[in-house]
C-alpha positions as CSV (number, residue, x, y, z in Angstrom):
1,M,319.2,19.2,30.3
2,L,320.6,21.8,32.6
3,K,324.0,23.1,31.8
4,Y,326.5,23.6,34.7
5,A,329.9,25.1,35.2
6,I,332.3,25.8,37.8
7,V,334.1,29.3,38.1
8,V,337.2,29.8,40.0
9,I,338.1,33.3,40.8
10,G,341.8,34.3,41.2
11,Y,343.9,37.4,41.5
12,N,347.5,37.2,42.9
13,R,347.5,34.2,45.5
14,T,349.2,31.3,43.8
15,D,349.2,28.8,46.7
16,N,345.4,29.5,47.4
17,I,344.3,28.9,43.9
18,K,346.3,25.6,43.7
19,R,344.7,24.3,46.9
20,L,341.2,25.1,45.4
21,L,341.8,23.7,42.1
22,E,343.0,20.5,43.7
23,S,340.0,20.0,45.7
24,L,337.8,20.8,42.7
25,K,339.7,18.1,40.7
26,S,339.3,15.6,43.4
27,A,335.5,16.2,43.5
28,N,333.0,13.5,42.3
29,Y,331.3,14.4,39.0
30,S,329.6,11.1,38.2
31,S,331.2,11.1,34.6
32,D,329.4,14.4,33.8
33,N,331.3,16.7,31.4
34,V,331.6,19.9,33.7
35,P,333.4,23.0,32.2
36,L,335.9,24.7,34.5
37,I,336.2,28.5,34.1
38,I,339.3,30.2,35.8
39,S,338.6,33.9,35.8
40,I,342.0,35.7,36.8
41,D,342.1,39.5,37.5
42,K,345.2,41.4,36.2
43,S,348.0,41.7,38.9
44,N,351.8,41.7,38.9
45,N,351.9,38.0,39.8
46,L,351.9,36.1,36.5
47,D,352.5,32.8,38.2
48,V,348.8,32.7,38.9
49,E,348.2,32.5,35.1
50,D,351.0,29.9,34.9
51,V,349.1,27.7,37.5
52,A,345.8,28.0,35.6
53,N,347.7,27.2,32.2
54,D,349.5,24.2,33.8
55,F,346.5,22.7,35.6
56,I,345.0,19.5,34.2
57,W,341.1,19.5,34.3
58,P,340.1,15.9,33.5
59,H,336.3,16.5,33.8
60,G,335.7,18.6,30.8
61,Q,336.6,21.9,29.1
62,K,339.0,24.3,30.8
63,I,338.5,27.9,30.1
64,I,340.9,30.8,31.1
65,K,339.6,34.2,31.4
66,T,341.9,37.0,31.9
67,Y,341.6,41.0,31.7
68,P,344.0,43.6,30.2
69,E,343.3,45.9,33.1
70,R,342.8,45.6,36.8
71,Q,339.1,45.0,37.6
72,G,338.9,45.0,41.3
73,L,337.1,42.4,43.4
74,R,333.6,43.7,43.0
75,K,333.6,44.3,39.3
76,H,335.6,41.1,38.7
77,I,333.1,38.9,40.7
78,L,330.0,40.4,39.3
79,A,331.5,40.2,35.8
80,C,331.8,36.4,36.4
81,G,327.8,36.4,36.7
82,N,328.0,36.9,32.9
83,F,329.0,33.2,32.4
84,L,325.2,32.5,33.1
85,K,324.5,33.7,29.8
86,E,325.8,30.2,28.6
87,Y,325.0,28.1,31.6
88,D,321.9,27.4,33.6
89,A,323.8,27.4,36.9
90,I,327.5,28.0,38.0
91,A,329.3,27.1,41.1
92,V,331.4,30.1,42.2
93,F,334.5,29.7,44.5
94,E,336.9,32.5,45.4
95,D,340.5,31.3,45.9
96,D,340.4,31.2,49.6
97,T,337.7,28.7,49.5
98,F,337.9,24.7,49.5
99,A,335.2,22.4,47.9
100,S,333.9,19.1,49.4
101,P,334.2,16.3,47.2
102,A,330.4,15.9,47.3
103,F,329.5,19.4,46.5
104,Y,328.5,18.7,42.7
105,N,326.1,16.1,43.8
106,Y,324.4,18.7,46.0
107,M,324.5,21.3,43.2
108,K,322.7,19.3,40.8
109,Q,319.9,18.3,43.2
110,A,319.4,21.7,44.6
111,V,319.5,23.5,41.2
112,E,317.0,21.0,39.9
113,F,314.7,21.7,42.8
114,Y,314.9,25.6,43.0
115,K,315.8,26.6,39.4
116,D,312.2,28.1,39.0
117,D,311.6,29.5,42.4
118,M,312.2,33.3,42.3
119,N,311.9,33.6,46.1
120,I,315.4,32.1,46.0
121,A,318.3,34.3,45.2
122,G,321.0,31.6,45.2
123,I,322.2,28.5,46.7
124,S,325.0,28.3,49.5
125,L,327.4,25.6,49.5
126,Y,328.9,27.0,52.8
127,S,327.0,26.5,56.1
128,H,327.2,29.2,58.8
129,L,328.4,28.3,62.1
130,W,329.1,32.0,63.0
131,N,326.7,34.9,63.2
132,V,329.0,37.4,61.5
133,N,326.8,40.5,62.5
134,A,326.9,39.6,66.3
135,N,330.3,38.0,66.2
136,Y,328.9,35.0,68.0
137,P,328.5,31.3,67.2
138,F,325.2,30.6,65.2
139,I,323.3,27.3,65.3
140,P,320.6,26.7,62.9
141,Q,317.6,24.6,64.2
142,S,317.4,21.3,62.5
143,S,314.3,19.9,60.9
144,K,313.3,17.0,58.6
145,Y,314.8,18.8,55.7
146,D,318.4,18.9,54.7
147,N,318.4,22.8,54.2
148,Y,317.1,25.9,55.9
149,F,316.6,29.3,54.4
150,L,318.6,32.5,55.4
151,Q,318.2,36.0,54.0
152,F,321.9,36.4,53.6
153,A,324.0,36.0,50.3
154,Q,327.1,33.9,50.2
155,S,330.6,34.1,48.9
156,W,332.5,31.3,50.5
157,G,331.1,28.8,47.9
158,Q,327.9,29.5,46.2
159,I,325.7,28.5,43.3
160,W,324.0,31.2,41.1
161,M,321.0,30.3,39.0
162,K,320.5,32.0,35.6
163,K,317.0,33.7,36.2
164,Q,317.6,34.5,39.7
165,W,321.0,36.0,39.2
166,F,320.1,38.3,36.2
167,E,316.9,39.6,38.4
168,F,319.6,40.6,41.2
169,V,321.8,42.3,38.4
170,D,318.8,44.4,37.3
171,W,318.3,45.7,40.8
172,Y,322.0,46.0,41.3
173,N,322.3,48.3,38.3
174,E,319.7,50.6,39.9
175,N,321.1,50.5,43.5
176,S,325.0,50.3,43.3
177,I,326.0,54.0,43.6
178,S,326.6,53.7,47.2
179,M,325.8,51.8,50.3
180,E,324.6,54.0,53.1
181,K,323.5,52.9,56.6
182,D,320.2,51.4,56.5
183,P,318.2,50.2,59.5
184,D,317.0,47.1,57.6
185,V,320.6,45.9,56.7
186,P,323.2,45.0,59.6
187,E,325.6,47.6,60.3
188,Y,328.4,45.1,60.0
189,V,327.4,44.6,56.3
190,T,326.9,48.3,55.4
191,G,330.3,49.0,56.8
192,W,332.2,46.7,54.4
193,S,334.5,48.4,52.0
194,D,333.5,49.7,48.6
195,K,335.4,46.6,47.2
196,S,332.6,44.4,48.5
197,W,330.2,43.0,45.9
198,L,328.5,40.7,48.6
199,K,327.0,43.5,50.7
200,Y,324.9,44.4,47.7
201,H,323.7,40.7,47.2
202,I,322.9,40.8,51.0
203,K,321.0,43.9,50.7
204,Y,319.1,42.8,47.7
205,C,318.0,39.7,49.6
206,I,316.8,41.8,52.6
207,K,315.0,44.5,50.5
208,K,313.4,42.2,47.9
209,K,312.7,39.3,50.6
210,K,314.7,36.8,48.9
211,Y,316.5,33.8,50.4
212,F,319.6,31.7,50.1
213,V,319.2,28.1,50.5
214,Y,321.7,26.8,53.1
215,P,322.7,23.2,53.9
216,Y,323.0,22.1,57.3
217,Q,326.2,20.3,56.4
218,G,328.6,22.5,54.3
219,L,329.9,21.5,50.8
220,S,332.6,24.1,51.0
221,T,334.7,25.9,53.7
222,C,336.8,29.1,54.0
223,F,340.3,29.8,55.0
224,N,339.6,33.5,55.2
225,E,343.1,34.5,54.6
226,A,344.8,37.9,53.9
227,G,343.6,39.4,50.7
228,E,341.3,42.0,49.1
229,H,338.7,41.6,51.9
230,C,340.7,40.5,54.8
231,L,343.8,41.9,56.5
232,L,344.8,38.7,58.6
233,R,343.8,35.2,58.3
234,D,341.1,34.1,60.6
235,D,340.3,30.3,61.0
236,V,336.9,30.9,62.8
237,M,335.1,30.5,59.3
238,Q,336.5,26.9,58.9
239,I,333.6,24.5,59.1
240,P,333.1,20.5,58.8
241,M,332.0,19.5,55.4
242,E,329.7,16.8,53.9
243,Y,331.5,13.9,52.5
244,N,328.7,11.6,51.2
245,L,328.9,11.6,47.5
246,T,325.7,10.0,46.7
247,K,323.4,11.5,49.3
248,Q,319.8,12.0,48.4
249,Y,318.7,15.4,49.7
250,Q,315.3,16.4,51.0
251,F,314.9,20.1,50.2
252,L,312.3,22.4,51.7
253,E,309.9,24.1,49.3
254,F,309.7,28.0,49.9
255,C,306.0,27.9,49.8
256,K,306.1,25.5,52.9
257,K,308.7,27.7,54.7
258,N,306.9,27.7,57.9
259,D,307.1,23.9,57.9
260,G,310.9,24.2,57.9
261,I,313.4,26.8,59.4
262,S,314.2,30.2,58.1
263,Y,316.3,33.1,59.3
264,D,316.3,36.8,58.4
265,G,319.4,39.0,57.4
266,F,320.4,39.4,61.1
267,F,320.5,35.6,61.7
268,E,317.2,35.7,63.6
269,R,314.7,33.1,63.6
270,E,311.5,33.8,61.7
271,D,308.0,32.7,62.7
272,L,308.6,32.8,66.5
273,G,305.3,34.5,67.0
274,E,303.0,31.5,67.5
275,N,305.3,30.3,70.2
276,I,304.3,33.5,72.5
277,G,300.8,34.0,71.1
278,I,301.6,36.9,68.9
279,E,301.1,37.1,65.0
280,D,304.6,37.6,63.3
281,E,303.6,40.9,61.6
282,Y,303.5,42.5,64.9
283,L,306.8,40.9,66.3
284,T,310.4,42.0,65.9
285,V,312.9,39.3,66.8
286,D,316.4,40.4,68.1
287,L,317.8,37.6,70.2
288,Y,321.4,38.5,69.2
289,G,320.8,42.1,70.0
290,T,322.3,43.7,66.6
291,K,319.2,45.4,65.4
292,T,319.2,49.1,65.6
293,P,316.7,50.8,68.1
294,K,314.8,52.1,65.2
295,L,314.1,48.8,63.6
296,A,313.7,47.1,67.0
297,G,310.9,49.5,67.9
298,E,309.1,49.5,64.6
299,K,306.5,46.8,65.6
300,K,304.2,46.7,68.7
301,Y,306.2,43.7,70.2
302,L,309.8,43.1,70.5
303,L,311.9,40.0,71.5
304,S,315.4,41.1,72.4
305,S,318.4,40.6,74.5
306,N,318.9,44.3,74.6
307,T,317.5,46.4,77.5
308,Y,314.9,48.9,76.5
309,N,312.6,51.3,78.4
310,Y,309.6,49.4,77.2
311,K,307.1,47.5,79.2
312,I,308.3,43.9,79.9
313,I,305.6,41.3,79.2
314,K,307.7,38.3,79.7
315,S,311.3,37.3,79.9
316,F,313.3,34.1,79.2
317,E,316.6,32.5,80.1
318,R,319.5,32.0,77.7
319,V,320.3,28.3,78.3
320,M,319.2,26.2,75.4
321,R,320.8,26.1,71.9
322,P,319.9,27.3,69.4
323,I,319.2,30.5,71.1
324,E,315.3,30.6,69.9
325,M,314.6,27.5,71.8
326,N,314.5,29.3,75.0
327,V,311.6,31.1,73.6
328,I,310.0,28.1,72.1
329,Y,310.2,26.1,75.3
330,N,309.6,29.0,77.6
331,M,312.8,28.9,79.5
332,A,312.0,31.6,82.3
333,G,314.8,34.0,83.3
334,E,316.2,37.4,82.8
335,S,318.3,37.4,79.6
336,I,315.7,37.7,76.9
337,Y,312.7,40.2,77.0
338,L,309.4,40.4,75.4
339,Y,308.4,43.9,75.2
340,N,305.3,46.0,74.3
341,T,307.0,49.0,72.6
342,E,303.9,51.0,72.8
343,Q,304.2,51.2,76.5
344,Q,307.2,53.0,78.2
345,N,308.5,51.6,81.4
346,F,312.0,52.4,83.0
347,N,314.0,49.2,83.2
348,K,317.0,49.2,85.8
349,R,318.3,46.0,84.1
350,T,321.4,46.0,82.0
351,R,322.3,43.7,79.4
352,N,324.8,40.9,81.0
353,F,327.6,40.6,78.4
354,A,329.7,38.3,80.7
355,N,326.9,35.9,80.8
356,E,326.1,36.2,77.2
357,F,329.8,35.6,76.3
358,K,329.8,32.7,78.5
359,Y,326.8,31.1,76.9
360,F,327.8,31.6,73.3
361,H,331.3,30.6,73.9
362,R,330.6,27.7,76.2
363,I,333.1,28.9,78.7
364,H,332.7,27.4,82.3
365,G,333.4,29.9,85.3
366,H,334.1,33.6,85.4
367,T,337.9,33.5,85.7
368,R,338.1,31.7,82.3
369,I,336.0,34.4,80.8
370,I,338.2,37.1,81.9
371,V,341.3,35.2,80.8
372,K,339.7,34.7,77.4
373,L,338.7,38.4,77.2
374,L,342.1,39.6,78.2
375,K,343.9,37.3,75.7
376,S,341.6,38.6,72.9
377,M,342.4,42.2,73.9
378,V,346.1,41.4,73.7
379,I,345.8,39.7,70.3
380,E,343.8,42.7,68.9
381,K,346.4,45.1,70.2
382,V,349.2,43.3,68.5
383,K,347.3,43.0,65.3
384,L,346.9,46.9,65.3
385,I,350.7,47.3,66.0
386,L,351.5,44.9,63.2
387,L,349.1,46.7,60.7
388,R,350.6,50.2,61.9
389,F,354.1,49.3,61.3
390,K,353.2,47.1,58.1
391,I,355.2,44.2,59.7
């Protein structure tokens, strides 16, 4: 019988950890005995430890882990992986996340299904509705399954499994000295601060061709509040959650990946080649336009929203959602281009960012686009002023 535990990660935010703990307490555990581990990094706020000590956990043993010295975000979270020496799987929540009451039902079914699959690096409870690399909304294509695969590790509610986690740790111990720019890894990710542990898990997924299991309907959400990795609160990462406590999930086997839906580390759809008569090994997909020119030009064919001086074989409009459906259903237009990178050709076209913004943000009329852009610029300017004067 598999052993599960829940790990809550705290530092100095009292209200946040209270909110998270109450959400976990209210979840459905079907009378299972589930240990709760509250891991608190050393800070000047002893109230966090008081919250942990006073919190009543009616679903099993409560364990409080503290540290005599400050660990820092990366070291602290990676250390929590050591709890897997005692458990087969742990659900990990940082203190700015919130759990669906149905998360444990999903956890048990997902772990049972994927526990021996080494193509899987972890299981996400969160479901992305935002492509963080492109700073645009993200919609995964649905299928007959309840999950899809994404080559992007998760930190806003995730499940780590014993064998898969310690394989990552072995890689991390050899590759954790620094994170340099790498064309295979989104620049947005490599640019994160040294406090980030997640960027290493994401790079691991990309380099070792591992995937996270993602639910279409999230089992956690994120407040993304000011803290170690975020200067100001941003509600864009809030998502709707699953509330069906007894749902029976139909999971996609990795060996049948082409029967379902999968995305690479840039949130780009995989296995699109058959829709345009090109083998996937010769095709780079860059519909969001975030891959570097070096990476984009590596293969003979390139499908991209960026403009390049390569020969254009075919072009598509950007009207259907998800974005890849424009290619799948052959929506002719001038927004996405299929290039032959082995043939040069001067293209006068330029990337139409106004139409792109309108498409992703579903804005009607150019006036509204301009107004929203101006408002965004003003807001960003105010944020910079506040940060500069530490208001």
